[in-house]
DRENLO-154962 format. One record per atom (N, C-alpha, C, O, CB): x, y, z; atom name; residue in one letter; residue number from 1. Coordinates in steps of 0.02 Angstrom, whole numbers, plus 32768, in hexadecimal, padded with zeros to 4 digits. Glycine has a CB too. Layout:
% residues N
+------+------+------+------+------+-----+
!   px !   py !   pz ! site ! code ! pos !
+------+------+------+------+------+-----+
!    X !    Y !    Z !   CA !    A ! NUM !
...
+------+------+------+------+------+-----+
***
This chain:
% residues 60
+------+------+------+------+------+-----+
!   px !   py !   pz ! site ! code ! pos !
+------+------+------+------+------+-----+
! E23F ! 574E ! E939 !    N !    M !   1 !
! E209 ! 572A ! E920 !   CA !    M !   1 !
! E227 ! 5708 ! E8DD !    C !    M !   1 !
! E23D ! 572C ! E8AF !    O !    M !   1 !
! E1C8 ! 575C ! E914 !   CB !    M !   1 !
! E228 ! 56C2 ! E8DA !    N !    S !   2 !
! E23F ! 56AA ! E8A2 !   CA !    S !   2 !
! E203 ! 568B ! E879 !    C !    S !   2 !
! E1D8 ! 566A ! E896 !    O !    S !   2 !
! E275 ! 567B ! E8B2 !   CB !    S !   2 !
! E201 ! 5697 ! E832 !    N !    L !   3 !
! E1CC ! 568F ! E80A !   CA !    L !   3 !
! E1E6 ! 5651 ! E7E1 !    C !    L !   3 !
! E222 ! 564D ! E7D2 !    O !    L !   3 !
! E1B9 ! 56D2 ! E7E1 !   CB !    L !   3 !
! E1BA ! 5621 ! E7CE !    N !    M !   4 !
! E1CB ! 55E2 ! E7AB !   CA !    M !   4 !
! E197 ! 55E3 ! E76A !    C !    M !   4 !
! E15B ! 55EF ! E76F !    O !    M !   4 !
! E1C2 ! 559C ! E7E0 !   CB !    M !   4 !
! E1B6 ! 55D4 ! E731 !    N !    T !   5 !
! E18D ! 55D0 ! E6F2 !   CA !    T !   5 !
! E15F ! 5590 ! E6F8 !    C !    T !   5 !
! E165 ! 556B ! E729 !    O !    T !   5 !
! E1BE ! 55CD ! E6AF !   CB !    T !   5 !
! E135 ! 5583 ! E6CB !    N !    V !   6 !
! E10B ! 5548 ! E6BC !   CA !    V !   6 !
! E138 ! 550B ! E6B6 !    C !    V !   6 !
! E12B ! 54D7 ! E6D4 !    O !    V !   6 !
! E0E2 ! 5552 ! E67A !   CB !    V !   6 !
! E166 ! 5511 ! E694 !    N !    D !   7 !
! E195 ! 54DC ! E688 !   CA !    D !   7 !
! E1B6 ! 54C4 ! E6C7 !    C !    D !   7 !
! E1BB ! 5488 ! E6D7 !    O !    D !   7 !
! E1C9 ! 54F2 ! E657 !   CB !    D !   7 !
! E1CC ! 54F7 ! E6EB !    N !    Q !   8 !
! E1EC ! 54E4 ! E728 !   CA !    Q !   8 !
! E1C0 ! 54C3 ! E75A !    C !    Q !   8 !
! E1D5 ! 5495 ! E77C !    O !    Q !   8 !
! E20B ! 551D ! E747 !   CB !    Q !   8 !
! E182 ! 54D9 ! E761 !    N !    V !   9 !
! E152 ! 54C1 ! E78D !   CA !    V !   9 !
! E146 ! 547F ! E774 !    C !    V !   9 !
! E14A ! 5451 ! E79D !    O !    V !   9 !
! E113 ! 54EB ! E791 !   CB !    V !   9 !
! E13A ! 5471 ! E73B !    N !    A !  10 !
! E122 ! 542B ! E71E !   CA !    A !  10 !
! E161 ! 53FB ! E736 !    C !    A !  10 !
! E157 ! 53C7 ! E754 !    O !    A !  10 !
! E117 ! 542C ! E6C1 !   CB !    A !  10 !
! E19D ! 5413 ! E727 !    N !    E !  11 !
! E1CE ! 53E2 ! E734 !   CA !    E !  11 !
! E1D6 ! 53DD ! E782 !    C !    E !  11 !
! E1E2 ! 53A5 ! E798 !    O !    E !  11 !
! E211 ! 53F4 ! E70E !   CB !    E !  11 !
! E1D3 ! 5408 ! E7A7 !    N !    Y !  12 !
! E1D0 ! 5400 ! E7F5 !   CA !    Y !  12 !
! E198 ! 53D3 ! E80B !    C !    Y !  12 !
! E1A1 ! 53A7 ! E835 !    O !    Y !  12 !
! E1C7 ! 5446 ! E819 !   CB !    Y !  12 !
! E15F ! 53DF ! E7EF !    N !    L !  13 !
! E12D ! 53B5 ! E80A !   CA !    L !  13 !
! E12B ! 5367 ! E7E2 !    C !    L !  13 !
! E10D ! 5337 ! E7F8 !    O !    L !  13 !
! E0E6 ! 53DF ! E803 !   CB !    L !  13 !
! E148 ! 5368 ! E7B2 !    N !    G !  14 !
! E148 ! 5329 ! E789 !   CA !    G !  14 !
! E10F ! 531A ! E75C !    C !    G !  14 !
! E0FF ! 52E0 ! E750 !    O !    G !  14 !
! E14C ! 52F2 ! E7B4 !   CB !    G !  14 !
! E0EF ! 534E ! E741 !    N !    V !  15 !
! E0B5 ! 5350 ! E713 !   CA !    V !  15 !
! E0BD ! 5373 ! E6DB !    C !    V !  15 !
! E0F0 ! 5393 ! E6D2 !    O !    V !  15 !
! E07E ! 5368 ! E72E !   CB !    V !  15 !
! E089 ! 5373 ! E6AC !    N !    Q !  16 !
! E094 ! 538F ! E672 !   CA !    Q !  16 !
! E085 ! 53DF ! E66F !    C !    Q !  16 !
! E05D ! 53F9 ! E696 !    O !    Q !  16 !
! E06D ! 536A ! E644 !   CB !    Q !  16 !
! E0A3 ! 53FE ! E644 !    N !    N !  17 !
! E095 ! 5450 ! E63E !   CA !    N !  17 !
! E044 ! 5458 ! E63D !    C !    N !  17 !
! E02F ! 5489 ! E65C !    O !    N !  17 !
! E0B9 ! 5473 ! E5EF !   CB !    N !  17 !
! E01E ! 5435 ! E623 !    N !    V !  18 !
! DFD9 ! 543E ! E614 !   CA !    V !  18 !
! DFB2 ! 5433 ! E65B !    C !    V !  18 !
! DF7C ! 544E ! E665 !    O !    V !  18 !
! DFC2 ! 5409 ! E5DA !   CB !    V !  18 !
! DFD2 ! 540E ! E686 !    N !    R !  19 !
! DFAF ! 5405 ! E6C4 !   CA !    R !  19 !
! DFBE ! 5442 ! E6F0 !    C !    R !  19 !
! DF90 ! 545D ! E70F !    O !    R !  19 !
! DFC5 ! 53C2 ! E6E6 !   CB !    R !  19 !
! DFFC ! 5458 ! E6F3 !    N !    V !  20 !
! E006 ! 5496 ! E716 !   CA !    V !  20 !
! DFDE ! 54D4 ! E6FB !    C !    V !  20 !
! DFC8 ! 54FF ! E722 !    O !    V !  20 !
! E050 ! 54A5 ! E714 !   CB !    V !  20 !
! DFD5 ! 54D7 ! E6BC !    N !    E !  21 !
! DFA5 ! 550C ! E6A0 !   CA !    E !  21 !
! DF5F ! 5505 ! E6B4 !    C !    E !  21 !
! DF3A ! 5535 ! E6B9 !    O !    E !  21 !
! DFA6 ! 550C ! E656 !   CB !    E !  21 !
! DF4D ! 54CB ! E6BF !    N !    R !  22 !
! DF05 ! 54B8 ! E6D2 !   CA !    R !  22 !
! DEFD ! 54C8 ! E721 !    C !    R !  22 !
! DECB ! 54E3 ! E73B !    O !    R !  22 !
! DEF6 ! 5463 ! E6C3 !   CB !    R !  22 !
! DF2F ! 54B6 ! E73D !    N !    L !  23 !
! DF38 ! 54CB ! E78C !   CA !    L !  23 !
! DF28 ! 5511 ! E797 !    C !    L !  23 !
! DEFE ! 5526 ! E7C0 !    O !    L !  23 !
! DF84 ! 54C1 ! E7A8 !   CB !    L !  23 !
! DF52 ! 553A ! E769 !    N !    E !  24 !
! DF4A ! 5588 ! E76A !   CA !    E !  24 !
! DF0D ! 559F ! E753 !    C !    E !  24 !
! DEF3 ! 55CE ! E771 !    O !    E !  24 !
! DF7B ! 55AA ! E742 !   CB !    E !  24 !
! DEF1 ! 5585 ! E71F !    N !    R !  25 !
! DEB1 ! 5596 ! E704 !   CA !    R !  25 !
! DE7B ! 5593 ! E737 !    C !    R !  25 !
! DE53 ! 55C1 ! E73F !    O !    R !  25 !
! DEA1 ! 556B ! E6CD !   CB !    R !  25 !
! DE7A ! 5555 ! E75D !    N !    E !  26 !
! DE45 ! 5541 ! E791 !   CA !    E !  26 !
! DE51 ! 5562 ! E7D2 !    C !    E !  26 !
! DE2C ! 5559 ! E803 !    O !    E !  26 !
! DE44 ! 54F5 ! E79E !   CB !    E !  26 !
! DE84 ! 5589 ! E7D0 !    N !    S !  27 !
! DE94 ! 55AF ! E815 !   CA !    S !  27 !
! DEB0 ! 5583 ! E84E !    C !    S !  27 !
! DEAE ! 5597 ! E888 !    O !    S !  27 !
! DE50 ! 55D1 ! E831 !   CB !    S !  27 !
! DECB ! 5542 ! E83D !    N !    L !  28 !
! DEDD ! 551B ! E873 !   CA !    L !  28 !
! DF29 ! 551F ! E880 !    C !    L !  28 !
! DF43 ! 5504 ! E8B1 !    O !    L !  28 !
! DEC7 ! 54D6 ! E866 !   CB !    L !  28 !
! DF4B ! 5546 ! E84E !    N !    L !  29 !
! DF8D ! 5557 ! E855 !   CA !    L !  29 !
! DF92 ! 55A5 ! E839 !    C !    L !  29 !
! DFAB ! 55AE ! E801 !    O !    L !  29 !
! DFBC ! 5521 ! E82C !   CB !    L !  29 !
! DF7F ! 55D2 ! E858 !    N !    P !  30 !
! DF7D ! 5617 ! E83F !   CA !    P !  30 !
! DFC9 ! 5631 ! E82E !    C !    P !  30 !
! DFFD ! 5626 ! E84E !    O !    P !  30 !
! DF5A ! 5648 ! E877 !   CB !    P !  30 !
! DFBF ! 5657 ! E7F0 !    N !    S !  31 !
! E005 ! 5675 ! E7D9 !   CA !    S !  31 !
! E011 ! 56B8 ! E7F6 !    C !    S !  31 !
! DFE2 ! 56DE ! E800 !    O !    S !  31 !
! E00A ! 567D ! E78A !   CB !    S !  31 !
! E049 ! 56C5 ! E803 !    N !    A !  32 !
! E067 ! 5704 ! E828 !   CA !    A !  32 !
! E068 ! 573A ! E7FA !    C !    A !  32 !
! E05D ! 5774 ! E80A !    O !    A !  32 !
! E0B0 ! 56F9 ! E843 !   CB !    A !  32 !
! E077 ! 5724 ! E7BB !    N !    D !  33 !
! E08B ! 5759 ! E782 !   CA !    D !  33 !
! E07D ! 5739 ! E741 !    C !    D !  33 !
! E067 ! 5700 ! E739 !    O !    D !  33 !
! E0DB ! 5771 ! E784 !   CB !    D !  33 !
! E090 ! 576A ! E70B !    N !    K !  34 !
! E08D ! 5751 ! E6C8 !   CA !    K !  34 !
! E0D6 ! 5768 ! E6AE !    C !    K !  34 !
! E0F4 ! 5799 ! E6C2 !    O !    K !  34 !
! E049 ! 5771 ! E69C !   CB !    K !  34 !
! E0EA ! 573E ! E681 !    N !    D !  35 !
! E129 ! 5752 ! E65C !   CA !    D !  35 !
! E115 ! 577E ! E61B !    C !    D !  35 !
! E0DA ! 578B ! E60E !    O !    D !  35 !
! E153 ! 570F ! E646 !   CB !    D !  35 !
! E148 ! 5794 ! E5F6 !    N !    A !  36 !
! E13B ! 57C0 ! E5C4 !   CA !    A !  36 !
! E10F ! 57A0 ! E58F !    C !    A !  36 !
! E0F2 ! 57C4 ! E567 !    O !    A !  36 !
! E179 ! 57D8 ! E5A9 !   CB !    A !  36 !
! E10A ! 5765 ! E58C !    N !    D !  37 !
! E0DF ! 573C ! E559 !   CA !    D !  37 !
! E098 ! 5731 ! E575 !    C !    D !  37 !
! E069 ! 571A ! E554 !    O !    D !  37 !
! E102 ! 56F1 ! E549 !   CB !    D !  37 !
! E095 ! 5744 ! E5B6 !    N !    G !  38 !
! E04F ! 5734 ! E5D4 !   CA !    G !  38 !
! E050 ! 56F2 ! E5F5 !    C !    G !  38 !
! E01D ! 56DF ! E611 !    O !    G !  38 !
! E016 ! 5732 ! E59E !   CB !    G !  38 !
! E089 ! 56CA ! E5F6 !    N !    N !  39 !
! E07C ! 568A ! E620 !   CA !    N !  39 !
! E083 ! 5693 ! E65F !    C !    N !  39 !
! E0A7 ! 56C1 ! E674 !    O !    N !  39 !
! E0A6 ! 5654 ! E612 !   CB !    N !  39 !
! E061 ! 566A ! E689 !    N !    P !  40 !
! E061 ! 566C ! E6D2 !   CA !    P !  40 !
! E0A2 ! 5660 ! E6EE !    C !    P !  40 !
! E0C5 ! 5634 ! E6D5 !    O !    P !  40 !
! E033 ! 563A ! E6EE !   CB !    P !  40 !
! E0BB ! 568C ! E72A !    N !    L !  41 !
! E0EF ! 5676 ! E74C !   CA !    L !  41 !
! E0D6 ! 5670 ! E79E !    C !    L !  41 !
! E0AC ! 5694 ! E7B8 !    O !    L !  41 !
! E12C ! 56A7 ! E73D !   CB !    L !  41 !
! E0F8 ! 563C ! E7BD !    N !    F !  42 !
! E0E1 ! 5627 ! E7FE !   CA !    F !  42 !
! E10E ! 562E ! E830 !    C !    F !  42 !
! E149 ! 5622 ! E821 !    O !    F !  42 !
! E0CE ! 55E8 ! E7FF !   CB !    F !  42 !
! E101 ! 5640 ! E86E !    N !    E !  43 !
! E12D ! 564B ! E8A5 !   CA !    E !  43 !
! E14A ! 5603 ! E8BC !    C !    E !  43 !
! E120 ! 55D7 ! E8C6 !    O !    E !  43 !
! E105 ! 5671 ! E8DF !   CB !    E !  43 !
! E181 ! 55F8 ! E8C5 !    N !    K !  44 !
! E19E ! 55B6 ! E8D1 !   CA !    K !  44 !
! E181 ! 55A2 ! E913 !    C !    K !  44 !
! E170 ! 5568 ! E91D !    O !    K !  44 !
! E1EE ! 55B6 ! E8D1 !   CB !    K !  44 !
! E17C ! 55CD ! E93C !    N !    V !  45 !
! E164 ! 55B6 ! E98A !   CA !    V !  45 !
! E11A ! 5597 ! E97A !    C !    V !  45 !
! E10B ! 5560 ! E991 !    O !    V !  45 !
! E15D ! 5602 ! E9CB !   CB !    V !  45 !
! E0F2 ! 55BA ! E956 !    N !    A !  46 !
! E0B5 ! 55A1 ! E943 !   CA !    A !  46 !
! E0AC ! 555C ! E925 !    C !    A !  46 !
! E07E ! 5536 ! E933 !    O !    A !  46 !
! E09E ! 55CC ! E91A !   CB !    A !  46 !
! E0DE ! 5553 ! E8FB !    N !    V !  47 !
! E0DF ! 5513 ! E8D6 !   CA !    V !  47 !
! E0F0 ! 54E2 ! E905 !    C !    V !  47 !
! E0CE ! 54AF ! E909 !    O !    V !  47 !
! E10F ! 5512 ! E89D !   CB !    V !  47 !
! E126 ! 54EC ! E92E !    N !    E !  48 !
! E139 ! 54BD ! E964 !   CA !    E !  48 !
! E103 ! 54AA ! E993 !    C !    E !  48 !
! E0FE ! 5471 ! E9A9 !    O !    E !  48 !
! E16E ! 54D8 ! E98C !   CB !    E !  48 !
! E0D8 ! 54DB ! E9A4 !    N !    K !  49 !
! E0A4 ! 54CC ! E9D3 !   CA !    K !  49 !
! E06D ! 54AF ! E9AE !    C !    K !  49 !
! E048 ! 548A ! E9CF !    O !    K !  49 !
! E08E ! 5507 ! E9FA !   CB !    K !  49 !
! E05E ! 54B9 ! E96C !    N !    Y !  50 !
! E035 ! 5491 ! E94C !   CA !    Y !  50 !
! E042 ! 5445 ! E946 !    C !    Y !  50 !
! E017 ! 5419 ! E94D !    O !    Y !  50 !
! E031 ! 54AA ! E912 !   CB !    Y !  50 !
! E07E ! 543C ! E939 !    N !    K !  51 !
! E09E ! 53F6 ! E933 !   CA !    K !  51 !
! E096 ! 53CE ! E976 !    C !    K !  51 !
! E082 ! 5394 ! E977 !    O !    K !  51 !
! E0EE ! 53FD ! E920 !   CB !    K !  51 !
! E0A7 ! 53F0 ! E9AB !    N !    V !  52 !
! E09B ! 53C6 ! E9E8 !   CA !    V !  52 !
! E04D ! 53BD ! E9F9 !    C !    V !  52 !
! E03A ! 538C ! EA19 !    O !    V !  52 !
! E0C1 ! 53E8 ! EA25 !   CB !    V !  52 !
! E024 ! 53ED ! E9E3 !    N !    L !  53 !
! DFD3 ! 53E6 ! E9EF !   CA !    L !  53 !
! DFC3 ! 53B0 ! E9C0 !    C !    L !  53 !
! DFA4 ! 537F ! E9D6 !    O !    L !  53 !
! DFA4 ! 542D ! E9DE !   CB !    L !  53 !
! DFD2 ! 53B2 ! E986 !    N !    A !  54 !
! DFBD ! 5379 ! E952 !   CA !    A !  54 !
! DFD6 ! 5334 ! E96A !    C !    A !  54 !
! DFB3 ! 5302 ! E961 !    O !    A !  54 !
! DFDD ! 5386 ! E907 !   CB !    A !  54 !
! E012 ! 5331 ! E989 !    N !    E !  55 !
! E02C ! 52E7 ! E99E !   CA !    E !  55 !
! DFFC ! 52D7 ! E9D5 !    C !    E !  55 !
! DFE4 ! 529E ! E9DC !    O !    E !  55 !
! E081 ! 52E3 ! E9BB !   CB !    E !  55 !
! DFF0 ! 5302 ! E9F5 !    N !    R !  56 !
! DFC2 ! 52F3 ! EA3C !   CA !    R !  56 !
! DF81 ! 52DB ! EA20 !    C !    R !  56 !
! DF64 ! 52AB ! EA39 !    O !    R !  56 !
! DFB4 ! 533B ! EA72 !   CB !    R !  56 !
! DF68 ! 52FB ! E9EE !    N !    L !  57 !
! DF26 ! 52DF ! E9DA !   CA !    L !  57 !
! DF1D ! 52A1 ! E9A6 !    C !    L !  57 !
! DEEA ! 528F ! E988 !    O !    L !  57 !
! DF03 ! 5316 ! E9BF !   CB !    L !  57 !
! DF5C ! 5286 ! E9A5 !    N !    G !  58 !
! DF64 ! 5249 ! E978 !   CA !    G !  58 !
! DF84 ! 5247 ! E93B !    C !    G !  58 !
! DF82 ! 5216 ! E915 !    O !    G !  58 !
! DF2E ! 5232 ! E969 !   CB !    G !  58 !
! DFA6 ! 5284 ! E92F !    N !    G !  59 !
! DFD9 ! 5289 ! E8F4 !   CA !    G !  59 !
! DFC5 ! 52B9 ! E8BE !    C !    G !  59 !
! DF8F ! 52D6 ! E8C0 !    O !    G !  59 !
! DFE1 ! 5245 ! E8D1 !   CB !    G !  59 !
! DFE9 ! 52C1 ! E897 !    N !    L !  60 !
! DFE1 ! 52F7 ! E863 !   CA !    L !  60 !
! DFB7 ! 52CE ! E826 !    C !    L !  60 !
! DFA8 ! 52EB ! E7F2 !    O !    L !  60 !
! E032 ! 5318 ! E849 !   CB !    L !  60 !
+------+------+------+------+------+-----+
***
């Protein structure tokens, strides 16, 4: 399982960090774990699936 930080997810999706944090808060992109500072970490596979779904629904 490969985990991604908020910054990495934001860069991959081409959005701002606050957007990724909101997606996690609204359970649209659930985090898999938290780092030592309490920041969410996301599974790479879940992020890739979210991107595909979002593109099918009209974009991020």
